[in-house]
Backbone bond lengths (Angstrom), bond angles and torsions (degrees), N, CA, C in turn:
res aa  C-N    CA-C-N  psi(-1)  N-CA   C-N-CA  omega(-1)  CA-C   N-CA-C  phi
1 X - - - 1.453 - - 1.527 107.80 -
2 X 1.323 119.35 138.47 1.433 121.25 -178.77 1.527 111.47 -80.27
3 X 1.314 118.60 -174.18 1.482 121.39 -170.53 1.537 113.05 -83.97
4 X 1.313 117.73 1.15 1.460 114.84 179.52 1.546 110.42 -84.18
5 X 1.332 114.95 160.30 1.446 119.84 -179.36 1.516 111.10 -64.47
6 X 1.338 116.74 146.45 1.469 120.20 -179.25 1.522 110.06 -63.57
7 X 1.345 116.10 146.23 1.453 122.35 179.42 1.501 109.40 -107.48
8 X 1.331 118.78 124.79 1.455 123.04 -177.63 1.517 112.54 -57.10
9 X 1.321 117.67 -40.18 1.488 121.25 -177.96 1.555 107.76 -64.53
10 X 1.343 117.03 -44.77 1.460 119.26 179.05 1.516 112.14 -61.45
11 X 1.371 115.20 -40.32 1.440 119.17 178.63 1.517 110.54 -63.18
12 X 1.375 116.44 -38.67 1.442 118.63 -179.07 1.523 113.27 -67.80
13 X 1.312 117.19 -15.19 1.447 122.53 179.56 1.519 111.92 -98.39
14 X 1.328 117.03 -1.09 1.448 122.63 -176.83 1.544 111.01 -74.61
15 X 1.304 117.61 157.18 1.456 122.02 179.49 1.527 110.05 -64.72
16 X 1.330 117.38 -31.64 1.481 120.78 179.35 1.510 107.77 -62.96
17 X 1.348 116.89 -48.73 1.475 119.94 -176.63 1.515 110.68 -67.00
18 X 1.335 117.04 -38.56 1.477 117.36 179.17 1.529 111.30 -63.47
19 X 1.309 118.10 -33.83 1.458 120.65 173.36 1.520 110.83 -62.29
20 X 1.342 113.92 -41.51 1.459 119.05 -178.20 1.524 112.63 -66.70
21 X 1.346 116.88 -30.94 1.474 121.00 176.91 1.535 109.45 -61.08
22 X 1.313 115.96 -45.82 1.458 121.15 179.19 1.536 111.33 -61.41
23 X 1.356 114.59 -42.00 1.465 120.95 179.19 1.533 109.71 -67.23
24 X 1.326 117.27 -35.29 1.484 121.05 178.78 1.499 111.64 -62.97
25 X 1.353 115.90 -38.46 1.474 119.80 178.91 1.524 109.25 -62.67
26 X 1.356 118.21 -37.63 1.495 119.13 -179.62 1.551 108.34 -71.65
27 X 1.340 116.07 -37.80 1.496 118.76 179.97 1.538 108.97 -58.83
28 X 1.324 117.70 -40.93 1.443 119.81 -172.87 1.534 113.43 -68.25
29 X 1.278 115.76 -13.57 1.485 120.96 175.01 1.517 113.07 -80.12
30 X 1.335 114.56 -8.80 1.493 120.30 -179.01 1.567 108.10 -135.15
31 X 1.305 114.21 90.64 1.502 121.19 -175.79 1.537 112.09 -54.43
32 X 1.331 118.18 -34.11 1.477 120.93 -179.38 1.531 109.01 -64.54
33 X 1.336 116.96 -36.30 1.466 121.00 -179.93 1.484 112.04 -69.88
34 X 1.353 115.50 -34.34 1.476 121.41 174.77 1.499 110.56 -62.24
35 X 1.322 115.48 -45.42 1.485 121.48 176.95 1.507 111.70 -57.14
36 X 1.323 116.51 -46.31 1.474 119.36 178.78 1.529 111.54 -64.06
37 X 1.301 117.22 -38.40 1.444 123.04 176.13 1.545 111.01 -60.36
38 X 1.297 115.87 -46.45 1.457 120.52 179.79 1.494 110.57 -63.57
39 X 1.340 118.16 -38.94 1.461 122.81 177.45 1.540 111.01 -62.43
40 X 1.362 116.35 -42.24 1.460 121.41 178.02 1.533 110.33 -60.38
41 X 1.326 114.62 -45.09 1.472 120.75 -179.08 1.512 109.99 -62.62
42 X 1.324 116.35 -41.13 1.433 121.71 179.34 1.533 110.53 -61.41
43 X 1.327 116.20 -44.85 1.488 119.54 179.55 1.519 111.21 -63.58
44 X 1.313 117.71 -43.03 1.476 121.37 179.61 1.536 109.24 -64.07
45 X 1.306 115.76 -47.97 1.457 119.69 -179.41 1.525 113.55 -61.67
46 X 1.308 115.76 -37.59 1.439 122.26 177.24 1.545 110.20 -61.30
47 X 1.314 115.24 -43.19 1.454 121.68 -177.26 1.557 110.13 -70.08
48 X 1.327 116.72 -32.50 1.482 121.13 -177.50 1.506 114.90 -95.34
49 X 1.357 117.83 -3.86 1.452 123.51 -172.89 1.502 112.85 -59.67
50 X 1.308 120.11 -29.58 1.440 122.33 -175.94 1.522 114.07 -86.05
51 X 1.329 117.49 5.43 1.471 121.26 -176.67 1.536 112.19 -66.94
52 X 1.326 116.98 -28.90 1.483 118.16 179.99 1.512 112.21 154.02
53 X 1.317 115.11 -169.62 1.453 120.90 -177.68 1.531 113.43 -60.71
54 X 1.316 114.41 -41.57 1.473 119.61 177.08 1.468 111.44 -58.80
55 X 1.295 120.19 -44.96 1.428 125.16 179.03 1.523 110.16 -64.38
56 X 1.316 117.21 -40.70 1.481 121.62 -178.84 1.541 110.92 -62.36
57 X 1.358 115.03 -43.17 1.468 119.61 177.77 1.503 110.75 -66.82
58 X 1.339 117.09 -41.91 1.441 119.48 177.53 1.533 111.00 -63.26
59 X 1.328 116.28 -37.90 1.480 121.77 178.74 1.526 109.94 -61.24
60 X 1.307 118.09 -44.17 1.478 120.91 -179.52 1.536 109.07 -65.66
61 X 1.339 117.91 -43.83 1.465 121.83 179.70 1.567 110.82 -62.12
62 X 1.337 113.17 -41.55 1.450 117.77 -177.38 1.548 109.87 -66.62
63 X 1.309 117.46 -35.71 1.462 120.12 179.70 1.531 109.95 -65.52
64 X 1.317 116.80 -42.78 1.469 122.01 -178.52 1.533 107.74 -64.82
65 X 1.338 116.52 -49.29 1.429 121.13 -178.61 1.543 111.29 -59.39
66 X 1.345 115.34 -42.94 1.463 120.80 -179.08 1.487 111.52 -63.16
67 X 1.364 117.27 -41.65 1.454 121.41 -179.65 1.550 109.85 -65.20
68 X 1.364 114.29 -39.26 1.436 117.06 -179.62 1.554 111.47 -67.62
69 X 1.281 117.53 -42.03 1.458 122.09 177.36 1.532 109.62 -63.08
70 X 1.305 116.99 -48.75 1.466 121.55 -179.50 1.522 111.28 -57.55
71 X 1.319 117.21 -45.99 1.478 120.75 179.52 1.506 112.98 -64.39
72 X 1.344 113.95 -37.75 1.488 116.66 -178.74 1.529 109.74 -72.02
73 X 1.336 117.49 -41.76 1.453 119.48 179.40 1.534 112.02 -65.12
74 X 1.303 115.68 -36.79 1.465 120.03 177.97 1.512 112.51 -71.70
75 X 1.330 117.18 -11.99 1.450 120.33 -179.05 1.540 114.53 85.31
76 X 1.336 116.94 5.48 1.416 122.39 179.23 1.546 110.49 -75.99
77 X 1.296 116.16 -43.13 1.480 122.55 -177.31 1.542 108.72 -104.24
78 X 1.278 118.07 116.17 1.454 122.54 -173.69 1.516 109.96 -112.56
79 X 1.299 117.02 160.78 1.431 120.60 175.61 1.505 115.06 93.02
80 X 1.316 117.09 -1.60 1.463 120.37 179.69 1.552 108.19 -74.29
81 X 1.311 118.52 129.51 1.459 119.36 179.88 1.566 110.59 -60.40
82 X 1.297 116.98 141.89 1.452 121.83 179.84 1.530 109.60 -58.31
83 X 1.302 117.63 -38.99 1.472 120.13 -178.52 1.497 110.74 -63.28
84 X 1.341 118.23 -37.62 1.452 121.22 176.08 1.525 112.14 -65.55
85 X 1.297 116.81 -41.14 1.460 122.09 -179.61 1.553 108.74 -66.05
86 X 1.289 115.93 -47.06 1.510 119.11 179.90 1.505 110.35 -63.57
87 X 1.334 116.15 -43.24 1.487 118.57 178.09 1.499 112.09 -63.61
88 X 1.333 117.52 -38.44 1.455 119.94 178.61 1.537 112.21 -63.72
89 X 1.292 115.72 -44.85 1.478 120.78 178.45 1.548 108.39 -62.75
90 X 1.334 117.66 -40.01 1.457 119.34 -179.46 1.503 111.65 -66.51
91 X 1.328 118.54 -36.01 1.450 122.86 174.08 1.468 111.47 -62.12
92 X 1.363 118.09 -42.92 1.433 122.18 177.96 1.545 110.16 -64.00
93 X 1.325 116.20 -42.37 1.464 119.91 177.50 1.543 110.23 -60.09
94 X 1.354 117.72 -43.26 1.393 120.06 179.94 1.537 110.74 -63.89
95 X 1.295 114.66 -39.55 1.505 120.01 -179.69 1.496 110.40 -60.61
96 X 1.335 119.91 -38.92 1.477 117.32 -175.37 1.505 111.28 -88.91
97 X 1.293 119.92 -8.80 1.486 121.14 176.51 1.516 110.08 -67.15
98 X 1.313 117.83 121.40 1.505 119.04 178.15 1.506 113.55 -69.09
99 X 1.314 117.22 -33.45 1.443 121.47 -177.56 1.547 106.10 -112.98
100 X 1.342 115.82 109.67 1.456 121.97 177.10 1.528 105.39 -138.26
101 X 1.356 117.36 -150.05 1.462 117.72 -175.79 1.535 112.21 -62.05
102 X 1.322 117.15 -35.93 1.450 122.33 172.54 1.522 105.50 -124.64
103 X 1.321 117.37 109.20 1.493 119.80 -176.08 1.536 111.70 -56.71
104 X 1.333 114.94 135.50 1.471 120.99 -177.18 1.484 116.17 -67.01
105 X 1.318 118.85 -13.29 1.442 119.25 -178.94 1.550 111.11 -79.11
106 X 1.311 117.14 -7.32 1.483 120.77 172.65 1.530 108.31 -80.82
107 X 1.298 117.24 114.75 1.487 120.13 -172.22 1.531 110.88 -54.03
108 X 1.263 117.55 138.04 1.472 128.95 176.96 1.551 111.07 61.11
109 X 1.287 117.22 -59.61 1.487 121.94 -176.51 1.537 109.91 -61.32
110 X 1.315 119.30 -31.22 1.476 122.02 178.00 1.499 115.16 -62.19
111 X 1.305 117.07 -18.59 1.471 121.52 178.84 1.517 112.83 -94.97
112 X 1.363 117.10 -10.65 1.451 117.55 -175.71 1.522 113.99 -60.78
113 X 1.334 118.47 -41.44 1.449 121.32 178.95 1.514 110.31 -66.18
114 X 1.342 116.20 -41.95 1.508 119.35 179.55 1.501 109.66 -63.00
115 X 1.323 117.21 -46.01 1.483 120.07 -178.38 1.553 111.76 -66.52
116 X 1.361 115.41 -38.30 1.463 115.68 -176.99 1.545 110.08 -71.84
117 X 1.345 116.67 -35.62 1.443 119.25 177.13 1.535 110.25 -63.64
118 X 1.305 114.43 -45.00 1.475 120.42 -179.15 1.531 109.72 -62.27
119 X 1.331 115.76 -47.23 1.493 119.35 -178.72 1.550 109.76 -63.30
120 X 1.312 117.92 -43.41 1.447 119.69 177.67 1.541 111.50 -59.87
121 X 1.333 116.80 -46.11 1.437 120.33 -179.32 1.525 112.42 -63.00
122 X 1.311 115.21 -42.20 1.454 119.59 -178.41 1.532 109.36 -65.00
123 X 1.309 116.90 -36.87 1.470 121.33 179.92 1.524 108.43 -69.15
124 X 1.328 118.26 -38.42 1.461 121.33 -174.90 1.530 110.69 -74.32
125 X 1.307 118.83 -17.74 1.467 120.63 178.17 1.553 109.96 -115.34
126 X 1.314 118.25 28.32 1.441 122.08 -174.59 1.528 113.30 -55.64
127 X 1.368 116.86 -44.75 1.432 119.22 179.85 1.538 111.79 -60.77
128 X 1.293 117.59 -42.72 1.454 124.98 177.58 1.544 110.01 -63.42
129 X 1.367 114.91 -42.48 1.461 117.27 178.99 1.510 112.34 -65.79
130 X 1.296 117.12 -37.11 1.487 119.62 -179.78 1.499 109.99 -65.18
131 X 1.362 116.32 -41.43 1.453 120.05 175.55 1.488 112.25 -62.35
132 X 1.366 116.55 -41.51 1.456 120.21 177.49 1.540 112.76 -63.63
133 X 1.295 115.36 -43.73 1.474 118.73 -178.87 1.545 110.82 -61.40
134 X 1.320 117.56 -41.16 1.452 121.30 175.86 1.525 110.49 -63.34
135 X 1.323 117.73 -44.95 1.483 120.81 178.98 1.500 108.78 -64.65
136 X 1.329 119.20 -42.77 1.464 122.33 -177.29 1.541 113.35 -61.40
137 X 1.319 116.89 -37.60 1.472 120.43 176.97 1.511 108.33 -62.62
138 X 1.338 118.91 -47.48 1.451 120.78 179.35 1.496 111.33 -64.65
139 X 1.329 118.02 -43.39 1.469 123.22 -179.73 1.525 111.29 -59.51
140 X 1.332 116.14 -46.05 1.495 120.13 -179.73 1.508 111.56 -64.28
141 X 1.337 117.02 -36.51 1.474 122.43 175.82 1.504 110.68 -63.77
142 X 1.365 116.10 -46.05 1.445 120.86 179.03 1.571 110.14 -61.55
143 X 1.323 116.31 -40.12 1.474 118.46 178.20 1.488 112.18 -65.25
144 X 1.345 116.63 -39.40 1.480 119.53 176.73 1.524 110.77 -62.82
145 X 1.346 115.50 -45.29 1.490 119.86 178.96 1.497 111.41 -61.05
146 X 1.324 116.01 -44.10 1.482 119.58 -179.09 1.522 109.98 -63.77
147 X 1.339 116.98 -40.36 1.462 119.23 179.65 1.534 109.63 -67.30
148 X 1.305 116.23 -40.43 1.488 118.94 179.24 1.495 110.93 -65.76
149 X 1.289 118.75 -42.13 1.447 121.38 -179.26 1.540 113.58 -70.15
150 X 1.319 117.30 -26.87 1.452 119.63 -178.47 1.520 111.88 -89.49
151 X 1.328 117.51 -7.41 1.448 120.49 178.85 1.516 109.97 -71.18
152 X 1.326 116.56 127.58 1.473 119.84 -179.12 1.532 108.22 -78.75
153 X 1.312 113.31 141.39 1.465 119.54 177.53 1.497 109.38 -108.81
154 X 1.343 115.49 142.44 1.449 120.45 -179.53 1.567 108.93 -101.11
155 X 1.289 116.86 28.44 1.438 119.03 179.59 1.537 111.24 -73.99
156 X 1.303 116.55 154.61 1.463 123.41 179.97 1.567 105.58 -69.80
157 X 1.314 115.51 117.12 1.505 118.39 -177.66 1.549 112.96 -64.66
158 X 1.324 116.90 -15.35 1.440 119.09 178.84 1.534 111.59 -90.74
159 X 1.333 116.65 4.86 1.434 118.52 -179.78 1.551 111.70 -57.56
160 X 1.338 114.98 130.64 1.437 116.76 -178.80 1.494 115.43 91.15
161 X 1.338 116.49 -4.48 1.463 121.94 -179.35 1.506 109.71 -112.45
162 X 1.278 119.70 155.24 1.453 120.90 178.73 1.545 108.50 -64.20
163 X 1.329 116.99 130.04 1.451 120.43 179.46 1.528 111.71 -75.48
164 X 1.285 116.21 -29.76 1.427 119.84 -175.82 1.557 107.85 -121.29
165 X 1.292 115.60 93.88 1.469 120.08 -174.31 1.530 110.72 -70.74
166 X 1.334 119.33 -13.74 1.450 120.43 -177.81 1.528 110.91 -87.84
167 X 1.325 117.41 -2.20 1.485 120.09 178.19 1.524 108.05 -113.77
168 X 1.306 115.44 152.34 1.451 118.63 176.00 1.536 107.42 -79.21
169 X 1.262 116.55 163.46 1.463 122.79 -178.91 1.473 114.36 -65.38
170 X 1.388 115.74 -23.79 1.443 119.82 -178.12 1.500 115.21 -85.53
171 X 1.362 116.42 -11.71 1.416 122.02 -173.11 1.535 108.69 -99.87
172 X 1.298 116.85 97.68 1.456 122.84 178.41 1.475 107.70 -115.52
173 X 1.345 116.09 126.11 1.498 120.35 179.42 1.511 108.65 -93.90
174 X 1.321 114.00 134.30 1.444 119.86 179.56 1.533 107.46 -120.39
175 X 1.306 120.95 131.14 1.458 123.95 178.17 1.521 106.78 -79.25
176 X 1.275 118.65 108.00 1.470 122.67 -175.72 1.516 111.56 -86.92
177 X 1.303 118.09 -5.54 1.443 120.89 -178.69 1.517 113.65 -89.46
178 X 1.305 117.38 -6.51 1.439 121.32 -178.34 1.521 109.20 -81.29
179 X 1.307 117.67 132.56 1.469 121.25 177.76 1.513 107.90 -80.71
180 X 1.307 112.71 146.17 1.469 117.81 177.30 1.474 110.99 -91.60
């Protein structure tokens, strides 16, 4: 590889990535495996997050992509093109591979190819990502509302009603013998 920064589009056309696309298709047939894969990516990204600005941007993109894949695999988010889903899983697979075009054990530089592939992919699916982000905001709000509505309250059910129905509202007894 020459001295220029890795290009995400070139990486996506490499034989390594094409192999990962086929593997991604197999992963998508097993949602539990996709969940494990996303957890692995999260662990790796968490460990590499402090590397710098590039890693922070990649971290944010990885989180969005992971949420989109997870929602699609769970059946919550519909309408995502299969090619986008397969490509997203392949990008995640590439991200967790320790040995790729630039091995990850090389400090900082080892993440350049991962970050450039992720950035390229996120740019190439920008319209889909914008739709997902809008959907995700609504979905999260619906989840919060559902959680709030299902929370049991221990409030007195007679709150706001007369406690003593045999007395009129004007008749309030006060114990005058109690010292203040």
